[in-house]
Each structure stands twice: as structure tokens, then as C-alpha cells.
All heavy atoms as a GROMACS GRO file, in nm:
protein
  492
    1MET      N    1  -0.774  -0.234  -1.798
    1MET     CA    2  -0.690  -0.286  -1.689
    1MET      C    3  -0.588  -0.167  -1.645
    1MET      O    4  -0.523  -0.110  -1.730
    1MET     CB    5  -0.616  -0.404  -1.712
    1MET     CG    6  -0.516  -0.452  -1.622
    1MET     SD    7  -0.465  -0.633  -1.654
    1MET     CE    8  -0.495  -0.686  -1.505
    2PRO      N    9  -0.573  -0.133  -1.515
    2PRO     CA   10  -0.491  -0.037  -1.461
    2PRO      C   11  -0.346  -0.069  -1.488
    2PRO      O   12  -0.309  -0.192  -1.493
    2PRO     CB   13  -0.529  -0.009  -1.328
    2PRO     CG   14  -0.587  -0.130  -1.277
    2PRO     CD   15  -0.658  -0.200  -1.408
    3ALA      N   16  -0.261   0.038  -1.497
    3ALA     CA   17  -0.121   0.016  -1.520
    3ALA      C   18  -0.069  -0.036  -1.391
    3ALA      O   19  -0.108  -0.004  -1.286
    3ALA     CB   20  -0.048   0.143  -1.562
    4VAL      N   21   0.047  -0.115  -1.403
    4VAL     CA   22   0.099  -0.175  -1.277
    4VAL      C   23   0.188  -0.067  -1.207
    4VAL      O   24   0.259  -0.001  -1.283
    4VAL     CB   25   0.191  -0.296  -1.318
    4VAL    CG1   26   0.267  -0.352  -1.189
    4VAL    CG2   27   0.106  -0.408  -1.369
    5ARG      N   28   0.159  -0.042  -1.088
    5ARG     CA   29   0.242   0.059  -1.018
    5ARG      C   30   0.346   0.002  -0.925
    5ARG      O   31   0.323  -0.109  -0.871
    5ARG     CB   32   0.139   0.139  -0.928
    5ARG     CG   33   0.040   0.225  -1.009
    5ARG     CD   34  -0.053   0.298  -0.923
    5ARG     NE   35  -0.002   0.407  -0.860
    5ARG     CZ   36  -0.064   0.494  -0.782
    5ARG    NH1   37  -0.182   0.484  -0.764
    5ARG    NH2   38   0.008   0.601  -0.727
    6THR      N   39   0.456   0.050  -0.922
    6THR     CA   40   0.569   0.006  -0.833
    6THR      C   41   0.539   0.038  -0.688
    6THR      O   42   0.496   0.146  -0.665
    6THR     CB   43   0.698   0.067  -0.870
    6THR    OG1   44   0.725   0.037  -1.013
    6THR    CG2   45   0.810   0.009  -0.788
    7LEU      N   46   0.544  -0.052  -0.611
    7LEU     CA   47   0.525  -0.036  -0.454
    7LEU      C   48   0.636   0.034  -0.400
    7LEU      O   49   0.762   0.010  -0.440
    7LEU     CB   50   0.507  -0.165  -0.388
    7LEU     CG   51   0.374  -0.247  -0.427
    7LEU    CD1   52   0.380  -0.397  -0.356
    7LEU    CD2   53   0.246  -0.172  -0.389
    8PRO      N   54   0.617   0.121  -0.285
    8PRO     CA   55   0.722   0.196  -0.244
    8PRO      C   56   0.808   0.100  -0.147
    8PRO      O   57   0.760  -0.019  -0.124
    8PRO     CB   58   0.652   0.301  -0.152
    8PRO     CG   59   0.514   0.244  -0.123
    8PRO     CD   60   0.488   0.159  -0.257
    9THR      N   61   0.920   0.142  -0.089
    9THR     CA   62   0.995   0.063  -0.013
    9THR      C   63   0.936   0.063   0.128
    9THR      O   64   0.858   0.167   0.168
    9THR     CB   65   1.144   0.120   0.012
    9THR    OG1   66   1.139   0.239   0.065
    9THR    CG2   67   1.207   0.103  -0.130
   10LEU      N   68   0.965  -0.032   0.205
   10LEU     CA   69   0.914  -0.055   0.345
   10LEU      C   70   0.948   0.070   0.438
   10LEU      O   71   0.868   0.108   0.513
   10LEU     CB   72   0.948  -0.184   0.399
   10LEU     CG   73   0.897  -0.230   0.540
   10LEU    CD1   74   0.742  -0.230   0.527
   10LEU    CD2   75   0.955  -0.354   0.586
   11GLU      N   76   1.061   0.112   0.412
   11GLU     CA   77   1.124   0.222   0.498
   11GLU      C   78   1.044   0.356   0.473
   11GLU      O   79   1.042   0.442   0.567
   11GLU     CB   80   1.256   0.257   0.471
   11GLU     CG   81   1.367   0.140   0.510
   11GLU     CD   82   1.358   0.038   0.395
   11GLU    OE1   83   1.332   0.057   0.278
   11GLU    OE2   84   1.397  -0.082   0.435
   12THR      N   85   0.963   0.375   0.364
   12THR     CA   86   0.891   0.487   0.334
   12THR      C   87   0.757   0.506   0.372
   12THR      O   88   0.690   0.600   0.380
   12THR     CB   89   0.906   0.531   0.183
   12THR    OG1   90   0.836   0.438   0.115
   12THR    CG2   91   1.051   0.549   0.135
   13LEU      N   92   0.717   0.393   0.426
   13LEU     CA   93   0.567   0.373   0.471
   13LEU      C   94   0.551   0.434   0.607
   13LEU      O   95   0.633   0.420   0.698
   13LEU     CB   96   0.518   0.224   0.469
   13LEU     CG   97   0.527   0.157   0.335
   13LEU    CD1   98   0.468   0.011   0.368
   13LEU    CD2   99   0.445   0.217   0.229
   14THR      N  100   0.426   0.483   0.630
   14THR     CA  101   0.388   0.533   0.761
   14THR      C  102   0.338   0.406   0.833
   14THR      O  103   0.323   0.300   0.780
   14THR     CB  104   0.274   0.622   0.761
   14THR    OG1  105   0.154   0.568   0.695
   14THR    CG2  106   0.310   0.758   0.672
   15TRP      N  107   0.320   0.421   0.967
   15TRP     CA  108   0.264   0.313   1.056
   15TRP      C  109   0.123   0.258   0.999
   15TRP      O  110   0.117   0.138   0.982
   15TRP     CB  111   0.260   0.341   1.193
   15TRP     CG  112   0.215   0.225   1.276
   15TRP    CD1  113   0.304   0.142   1.344
   15TRP    CD2  114   0.085   0.192   1.308
   15TRP    NE1  115   0.236   0.044   1.402
   15TRP    CE2  116   0.100   0.070   1.391
   15TRP    CE3  117  -0.036   0.225   1.271
   15TRP    CZ2  118  -0.007  -0.004   1.434
   15TRP    CZ3  119  -0.151   0.162   1.324
   15TRP    CH2  120  -0.137   0.039   1.397
   16ASP      N  121   0.054   0.359   0.961
   16ASP     CA  122  -0.087   0.322   0.916
   16ASP      C  123  -0.081   0.239   0.778
   16ASP      O  124  -0.147   0.153   0.756
   16ASP     CB  125  -0.173   0.449   0.905
   16ASP     CG  126  -0.230   0.496   1.028
   16ASP    OD1  127  -0.248   0.413   1.132
   16ASP    OD2  128  -0.264   0.613   1.039
   17GLN      N  129   0.007   0.291   0.688
   17GLN     CA  130   0.026   0.215   0.560
   17GLN      C  131   0.079   0.075   0.584
   17GLN      O  132   0.036  -0.018   0.524
   17GLN     CB  133   0.128   0.293   0.462
   17GLN     CG  134   0.061   0.419   0.417
   17GLN     CD  135   0.167   0.499   0.343
   17GLN    OE1  136   0.274   0.531   0.396
   17GLN    NE2  137   0.136   0.528   0.223
   18SER      N  138   0.166   0.056   0.674
   18SER     CA  139   0.233  -0.076   0.687
   18SER      C  140   0.137  -0.166   0.770
   18SER      O  141   0.157  -0.286   0.756
   18SER     CB  142   0.371  -0.073   0.763
   18SER     OG  143   0.359  -0.010   0.896
   19ALA      N  144   0.053  -0.101   0.846
   19ALA     CA  145  -0.046  -0.188   0.921
   19ALA      C  146  -0.177  -0.218   0.833
   19ALA      O  147  -0.280  -0.287   0.877
   19ALA     CB  148  -0.098  -0.115   1.032
   20GLY      N  149  -0.184  -0.167   0.707
   20GLY     CA  150  -0.300  -0.188   0.627
   20GLY      C  151  -0.423  -0.095   0.649
   20GLY      O  152  -0.524  -0.124   0.611
   21ARG      N  153  -0.393   0.013   0.728
   21ARG     CA  154  -0.493   0.108   0.771
   21ARG      C  155  -0.498   0.218   0.676
   21ARG      O  156  -0.609   0.298   0.678
   21ARG     CB  157  -0.475   0.156   0.909
   21ARG     CG  158  -0.490   0.048   1.022
   21ARG     CD  159  -0.445   0.095   1.151
   21ARG     NE  160  -0.477   0.242   1.171
   21ARG     CZ  161  -0.571   0.273   1.262
   21ARG    NH1  162  -0.632   0.197   1.325
   21ARG    NH2  163  -0.598   0.406   1.271
   22ALA      N  164  -0.409   0.250   0.589
   22ALA     CA  165  -0.402   0.367   0.490
   22ALA      C  166  -0.348   0.303   0.365
   22ALA      O  167  -0.281   0.210   0.343
   22ALA     CB  168  -0.316   0.467   0.546
   23CYS      N  169  -0.394   0.388   0.254
   23CYS     CA  170  -0.366   0.356   0.114
   23CYS      C  171  -0.204   0.365   0.109
   23CYS      O  172  -0.152   0.459   0.158
   23CYS     CB  173  -0.424   0.450   0.021
   23CYS     SG  174  -0.382   0.436  -0.151
   24VAL      N  175  -0.156   0.264   0.028
   24VAL     CA  176   0.002   0.251   0.019
   24VAL      C  177   0.035   0.379  -0.063
   24VAL      O  178   0.160   0.419  -0.053
   24VAL     CB  179   0.038   0.127  -0.047
   24VAL    CG1  180  -0.009   0.105  -0.194
   24VAL    CG2  181   0.183   0.102  -0.030
   25TRP      N  182  -0.035   0.442  -0.146
   25TRP     CA  183   0.008   0.543  -0.232
   25TRP      C  184  -0.036   0.686  -0.189
   25TRP      O  185   0.049   0.775  -0.191
   25TRP     CB  186  -0.040   0.516  -0.389
   25TRP     CG  187   0.034   0.410  -0.442
   25TRP    CD1  188   0.164   0.407  -0.467
   25TRP    CD2  189  -0.026   0.286  -0.480
   25TRP    NE1  190   0.196   0.282  -0.523
   25TRP    CE2  191   0.080   0.208  -0.539
   25TRP    CE3  192  -0.144   0.227  -0.491
   25TRP    CZ2  193   0.057   0.079  -0.587
   25TRP    CZ3  194  -0.164   0.106  -0.546
   25TRP    CH2  195  -0.065   0.021  -0.584
   26CYS      N  196  -0.165   0.701  -0.160
   26CYS     CA  197  -0.203   0.845  -0.116
   26CYS      C  198  -0.213   0.863   0.038
   26CYS      O  199  -0.251   0.973   0.083
   26CYS     CB  200  -0.343   0.875  -0.189
   26CYS     SG  201  -0.488   0.792  -0.106
   27LYS      N  202  -0.200   0.760   0.112
   27LYS     CA  203  -0.197   0.768   0.253
   27LYS      C  204  -0.336   0.788   0.326
   27LYS      O  205  -0.356   0.824   0.445
   27LYS     CB  206  -0.098   0.874   0.314
   27LYS     CG  207   0.041   0.840   0.273
   27LYS     CD  208   0.139   0.945   0.327
   27LYS     CE  209   0.275   0.916   0.282
   27LYS     NZ  210   0.367   1.016   0.320
   28ALA      N  211  -0.443   0.791   0.238
   28ALA     CA  212  -0.581   0.811   0.284
   28ALA      C  213  -0.620   0.688   0.374
   28ALA      O  214  -0.585   0.574   0.348
   28ALA     CB  215  -0.672   0.815   0.175
   29LEU      N  216  -0.687   0.715   0.496
   29LEU     CA  217  -0.730   0.609   0.566
   29LEU      C  218  -0.827   0.529   0.509
   29LEU      O  219  -0.910   0.580   0.435
   29LEU     CB  220  -0.787   0.654   0.715
   29LEU     CG  221  -0.680   0.718   0.795
   29LEU    CD1  222  -0.751   0.780   0.938
   29LEU    CD2  223  -0.569   0.627   0.843
   30LEU      N  224  -0.819   0.397   0.510
   30LEU     CA  225  -0.902   0.300   0.444
   30LEU      C  226  -1.024   0.255   0.544
   30LEU      O  227  -0.992   0.218   0.661
   30LEU     CB  228  -0.833   0.170   0.405
   30LEU     CG  229  -0.704   0.202   0.315
   30LEU    CD1  230  -0.624   0.066   0.286
   30LEU    CD2  231  -0.764   0.248   0.176
   31THR      N  232  -1.144   0.275   0.489
   31THR     CA  233  -1.259   0.222   0.571
   31THR      C  234  -1.320   0.099   0.512
   31THR      O  235  -1.321   0.006   0.559
   31THR     CB  236  -1.362   0.349   0.596
   31THR    OG1  237  -1.389   0.390   0.464
   31THR    CG2  238  -1.295   0.456   0.672
   32THR      N  239  -1.385   0.130   0.400
   32THR     CA  240  -1.439   0.025   0.319
   32THR      C  241  -1.393   0.016   0.163
   32THR      O  242  -1.361   0.116   0.110
   32THR     CB  243  -1.597   0.031   0.314
   32THR    OG1  244  -1.632   0.155   0.252
   32THR    CG2  245  -1.652   0.034   0.450
   33GLY      N  246  -1.397  -0.096   0.098
   33GLY     CA  247  -1.352  -0.110  -0.032
   33GLY      C  248  -1.215  -0.117  -0.058
   33GLY      O  249  -1.174  -0.092  -0.172
   34ALA      N  250  -1.130  -0.135   0.034
   34ALA     CA  251  -0.990  -0.146   0.020
   34ALA      C  252  -0.954  -0.268  -0.074
   34ALA      O  253  -1.019  -0.362  -0.061
   34ALA     CB  254  -0.912  -0.163   0.147
   35VAL      N  255  -0.842  -0.240  -0.144
   35VAL     CA  256  -0.801  -0.332  -0.256
   35VAL      C  257  -0.669  -0.377  -0.216
   35VAL      O  258  -0.567  -0.288  -0.202
   35VAL     CB  259  -0.811  -0.269  -0.396
   35VAL    CG1  260  -0.763  -0.370  -0.499
   35VAL    CG2  261  -0.952  -0.223  -0.421
   36ALA      N  262  -0.631  -0.515  -0.224
   36ALA     CA  263  -0.497  -0.544  -0.200
   36ALA      C  264  -0.406  -0.503  -0.299
   36ALA      O  265  -0.436  -0.513  -0.424
   36ALA     CB  266  -0.487  -0.718  -0.192
   37ALA      N  267  -0.301  -0.430  -0.270
   37ALA     CA  268  -0.196  -0.380  -0.369
   37ALA      C  269  -0.083  -0.456  -0.389
   37ALA      O  270   0.000  -0.446  -0.484
   37ALA     CB  271  -0.170  -0.231  -0.319
   38GLY      N  272  -0.066  -0.560  -0.302
   38GLY     CA  273   0.056  -0.632  -0.323
   38GLY      C  274   0.130  -0.667  -0.187
   38GLY      O  275   0.086  -0.623  -0.074
   39THR      N  276   0.240  -0.716  -0.190
   39THR     CA  277   0.330  -0.738  -0.076
   39THR      C  278   0.468  -0.685  -0.093
   39THR      O  279   0.528  -0.708  -0.208
   39THR     CB  280   0.347  -0.897  -0.058
   39THR    OG1  281   0.221  -0.951  -0.028
   39THR    CG2  282   0.440  -0.932   0.080
   40ILE      N  283   0.515  -0.603  -0.013
   40ILE     CA  284   0.656  -0.552  -0.011
   40ILE      C  285   0.731  -0.660   0.054
   40ILE      O  286   0.727  -0.684   0.178
   40ILE     CB  287   0.652  -0.416   0.054
   40ILE    CG1  288   0.566  -0.312  -0.014
   40ILE    CG2  289   0.808  -0.372   0.062
   40ILE    CD1  290   0.560  -0.173   0.056
   41ARG      N  291   0.837  -0.715  -0.011
   41ARG     CA  292   0.924  -0.808   0.041
   41ARG      C  293   1.055  -0.742   0.084
   41ARG      O  294   1.118  -0.658   0.023
   41ARG     CB  295   0.965  -0.912  -0.071
   41ARG     CG  296   0.839  -0.967  -0.139
   41ARG     CD  297   0.840  -1.116  -0.130
   41ARG     NE  298   0.725  -1.171  -0.199
   41ARG     CZ  299   0.627  -1.233  -0.131
   41ARG    NH1  300   0.625  -1.244   0.000
   41ARG    NH2  301   0.522  -1.267  -0.189
   42ASP      N  302   1.089  -0.771   0.211
   42ASP     CA  303   1.218  -0.713   0.277
   42ASP      C  304   1.270  -0.807   0.386
   42ASP      O  305   1.192  -0.888   0.423
   42ASP     CB  306   1.169  -0.571   0.337
   42ASP     CG  307   1.307  -0.488   0.359
   42ASP    OD1  308   1.411  -0.536   0.324
   42ASP    OD2  309   1.279  -0.376   0.415
   43ARG      N  310   1.394  -0.799   0.408
   43ARG     CA  311   1.458  -0.876   0.513
   43ARG      C  312   1.547  -0.800   0.590
   43ARG      O  313   1.605  -0.694   0.557
   43ARG     CB  314   1.541  -1.000   0.453
   43ARG     CG  315   1.451  -1.090   0.373
   43ARG     CD  316   1.532  -1.196   0.321
   43ARG     NE  317   1.584  -1.289   0.418
   43ARG     CZ  318   1.524  -1.403   0.467
   43ARG    NH1  319   1.421  -1.445   0.413
   43ARG    NH2  320   1.574  -1.473   0.567
   44ASP      N  321   1.564  -0.831   0.715
   44ASP     CA  322   1.669  -0.778   0.806
   44ASP      C  323   1.750  -0.890   0.855
   44ASP      O  324   1.708  -0.945   0.972
   44ASP     CB  325   1.609  -0.688   0.905
   44ASP     CG  326   1.715  -0.609   1.000
   44ASP    OD1  327   1.840  -0.611   0.963
   44ASP    OD2  328   1.665  -0.560   1.093
   45GLY      N  329   1.857  -0.926   0.791
   45GLY     CA  330   1.930  -1.045   0.838
   45GLY      C  331   1.835  -1.170   0.823
   45GLY      O  332   1.786  -1.196   0.712
   46ALA      N  333   1.804  -1.247   0.929
   46ALA     CA  334   1.727  -1.365   0.918
   46ALA      C  335   1.582  -1.330   0.935
   46ALA      O  336   1.495  -1.431   0.930
   46ALA     CB  337   1.772  -1.467   1.030
   47HIS      N  338   1.543  -1.213   0.963
   47HIS     CA  339   1.417  -1.172   0.987
   47HIS      C  340   1.338  -1.132   0.860
   47HIS      O  341   1.384  -1.042   0.789
   47HIS     CB  342   1.395  -1.050   1.086
   47HIS     CG  343   1.461  -1.087   1.224
   47HIS    ND1  344   1.414  -1.165   1.312
   47HIS    CD2  345   1.592  -1.054   1.266
   47HIS    CE1  346   1.492  -1.177   1.421
   47HIS    NE2  347   1.610  -1.115   1.381
   48VAL      N  348   1.221  -1.199   0.835
   48VAL     CA  349   1.150  -1.161   0.716
   48VAL      C  350   1.055  -1.050   0.748
   48VAL      O  351   0.982  -1.066   0.855
   48VAL     CB  352   1.068  -1.292   0.657
   48VAL    CG1  353   0.980  -1.250   0.545
   48VAL    CG2  354   1.168  -1.402   0.630
   49LEU      N  355   1.061  -0.945   0.674
   49LEU     CA  356   0.966  -0.816   0.714
   49LEU      C  357   0.860  -0.801   0.595
   49LEU      O  358   0.826  -0.685   0.581
   49LEU     CB  359   1.062  -0.700   0.713
   49LEU     CG  360   1.182  -0.708   0.811
   49LEU    CD1  361   1.274  -0.583   0.808
   49LEU    CD2  362   1.124  -0.729   0.953
   50ASP      N  363   0.816  -0.900   0.526
   50ASP     CA  364   0.730  -0.901   0.424
   50ASP      C  365   0.602  -0.824   0.472
   50ASP      O  366   0.554  -0.854   0.587
   50ASP     CB  367   0.688  -1.027   0.367
   50ASP     CG  368   0.808  -1.093   0.284
   50ASP    OD1  369   0.896  -1.025   0.277
   50ASP    OD2  370   0.800  -1.215   0.251
   51THR      N  371   0.542  -0.729   0.392
   51THR     CA  372   0.425  -0.656   0.444
   51THR      C  373   0.335  -0.636   0.341
   51THR      O  374   0.363  -0.604   0.219
   51THR     CB  375   0.478  -0.511   0.490
   51THR    OG1  376   0.587  -0.514   0.592
   51THR    CG2  377   0.371  -0.427   0.541
   52GLU      N  378   0.208  -0.691   0.365
   52GLU     CA  379   0.094  -0.683   0.268
   52GLU      C  380   0.039  -0.543   0.277
   52GLU      O  381   0.020  -0.483   0.388
   52GLU     CB  382  -0.008  -0.780   0.303
   52GLU     CG  383  -0.120  -0.785   0.210
   52GLU     CD  384  -0.227  -0.896   0.245
   52GLU    OE1  385  -0.209  -0.962   0.355
   52GLU    OE2  386  -0.309  -0.918   0.168
   53VAL      N  387   0.021  -0.472   0.164
   53VAL     CA  388  -0.018  -0.329   0.167
   53VAL      C  389  -0.154  -0.330   0.078
   53VAL      O  390  -0.174  -0.414  -0.002
   53VAL     CB  391   0.087  -0.239   0.102
   53VAL    CG1  392   0.208  -0.221   0.198
   53VAL    CG2  393   0.134  -0.288  -0.036
   54TRP      N  394  -0.219  -0.219   0.108
   54TRP     CA  395  -0.365  -0.213   0.054
   54TRP      C  396  -0.369  -0.063  -0.003
   54TRP      O  397  -0.303   0.024   0.014
   54TRP     CB  398  -0.461  -0.222   0.167
   54TRP     CG  399  -0.467  -0.358   0.226
   54TRP    CD1  400  -0.367  -0.413   0.321
   54TRP    CD2  401  -0.547  -0.461   0.189
   54TRP    NE1  402  -0.401  -0.535   0.349
   54TRP    CE2  403  -0.503  -0.580   0.269
   54TRP    CE3  404  -0.649  -0.482   0.104
   54TRP    CZ2  405  -0.562  -0.695   0.257
   54TRP    CZ3  406  -0.707  -0.611   0.095
   54TRP    CH2  407  -0.668  -0.712   0.168
   55ALA      N  408  -0.470  -0.051  -0.099
   55ALA     CA  409  -0.494   0.068  -0.167
   55ALA      C  410  -0.638   0.111  -0.171
   55ALA      O  411  -0.728   0.022  -0.155
   55ALA     CB  412  -0.449   0.055  -0.315
   56CYS      N  413  -0.663   0.242  -0.168
   56CYS     CA  414  -0.811   0.289  -0.188
   56CYS      C  415  -0.850   0.262  -0.330
   56CYS      O  416  -0.763   0.244  -0.424
   56CYS     CB  417  -0.809   0.436  -0.158
   56CYS     SG  418  -0.733   0.536  -0.266
   57PRO      N  419  -0.981   0.238  -0.360
   57PRO     CA  420  -1.023   0.211  -0.500
   57PRO      C  421  -0.981   0.312  -0.601
   57PRO      O  422  -0.928   0.264  -0.716
   57PRO     CB  423  -1.172   0.206  -0.486
   57PRO     CG  424  -1.197   0.160  -0.346
   57PRO     CD  425  -1.088   0.229  -0.263
   58PRO      N  426  -0.980   0.448  -0.576
   58PRO     CA  427  -0.926   0.538  -0.681
   58PRO      C  428  -0.778   0.514  -0.720
   58PRO      O  429  -0.746   0.515  -0.830
   58PRO     CB  430  -0.943   0.677  -0.631
   58PRO     CG  431  -1.052   0.663  -0.521
   58PRO     CD  432  -1.026   0.525  -0.470
   59CYS      N  433  -0.696   0.492  -0.619
   59CYS     CA  434  -0.541   0.465  -0.652
   59CYS      C  435  -0.534   0.337  -0.712
   59CYS      O  436  -0.446   0.325  -0.814
   59CYS     CB  437  -0.469   0.469  -0.519
   59CYS     SG  438  -0.444   0.640  -0.453
   60ASP      N  439  -0.608   0.235  -0.687
   60ASP     CA  440  -0.598   0.104  -0.746
   60ASP      C  441  -0.636   0.121  -0.890
   60ASP      O  442  -0.577   0.048  -0.975
   60ASP     CB  443  -0.688   0.004  -0.678
   60ASP     CG  444  -0.689  -0.129  -0.745
   60ASP    OD1  445  -0.567  -0.196  -0.738
   60ASP    OD2  446  -0.785  -0.188  -0.783
   61ALA      N  447  -0.734   0.208  -0.927
   61ALA     CA  448  -0.768   0.222  -1.057
   61ALA      C  449  -0.678   0.323  -1.149
   61ALA      O  450  -0.702   0.339  -1.251
   61ALA     CB  451  -0.919   0.278  -1.062
   62GLY      N  452  -0.575   0.371  -1.077
   62GLY     CA  453  -0.486   0.467  -1.142
   62GLY      C  454  -0.545   0.602  -1.147
   62GLY      O  455  -0.486   0.682  -1.211
   63GLU      N  456  -0.647   0.632  -1.065
   63GLU     CA  457  -0.707   0.764  -1.063
   63GLU      C  458  -0.643   0.844  -0.954
   63GLU      O  459  -0.586   0.797  -0.865
   63GLU     CB  460  -0.859   0.767  -1.052
   63GLU     CG  461  -0.915   0.685  -1.163
   63GLU     CD  462  -1.064   0.649  -1.132
   63GLU    OE1  463  -1.110   0.702  -1.018
   63GLU    OE2  464  -1.136   0.578  -1.203
   64THR      N  465  -0.661   0.984  -0.951
   64THR     CA  466  -0.636   1.062  -0.838
   64THR      C  467  -0.745   1.051  -0.736
   64THR      O  468  -0.855   1.083  -0.762
   64THR     CB  469  -0.607   1.202  -0.879
   64THR    OG1  470  -0.501   1.210  -0.979
   64THR    CG2  471  -0.571   1.294  -0.763
   65PRO      N  472  -0.714   1.021  -0.619
   65PRO     CA  473  -0.820   1.006  -0.508
   65PRO      C  474  -0.878   1.141  -0.491
   65PRO      O  475  -0.813   1.250  -0.481
   65PRO     CB  476  -0.765   0.946  -0.388
   65PRO     CG  477  -0.613   0.982  -0.407
   65PRO     CD  478  -0.588   0.987  -0.556
   66PRO      N  479  -1.007   1.151  -0.441
   66PRO     CA  480  -1.060   1.275  -0.399
   66PRO      C  481  -1.007   1.338  -0.271
   66PRO      O  482  -0.955   1.252  -0.188
   66PRO     CB  483  -1.208   1.238  -0.371
   66PRO     CG  484  -1.222   1.103  -0.344
   66PRO     CD  485  -1.104   1.045  -0.419
   67THR      N  486  -0.990   1.457  -0.258
   67THR     CA  487  -0.927   1.514  -0.128
   67THR      C  488  -1.027   1.561  -0.029
   67THR      O  489  -1.139   1.576  -0.063
   67THR     CB  490  -0.848   1.637  -0.165
   67THR    OG1  491  -0.922   1.731  -0.241
   67THR    CG2  492  -0.726   1.595  -0.254
   0.00000   0.00000   0.00000
């Protein structure tokens, strides 16, 4: 079982990462095989900014993704 990784803060994500189009850790664009990495919970006053993020299979397994 891979080690649990801490998700980054919402402010550090690119648009593609926050939209689920890129890996939350390596920023590689996701095409097939994306794995749910979790939900980043955030608020701005009364506005809930929770964001579901995704990872590429190598990052989800704790490996270094191919370049």
C-alpha cells in the first residue's frame, strides 16, 4: 500500500490541477487511468471551495512519473 501523501493547498494548484485535468503532484496532463487523490477542503467566508483532485498512476503509487 502506498504511503499517504499530503495534498497541496488550493492556492498552489494550477487551473488544470484544480479542474482535474492534471496530476495534483507532478502536473502531468491526465488522459486515462487517473486516480482520485482526495479532496482539498477550503472556505472563503461562507463559500465552500472544496476541490476534488486527481493523480496519475505513478504518483498514486508513490513512484516518480516518467518524463
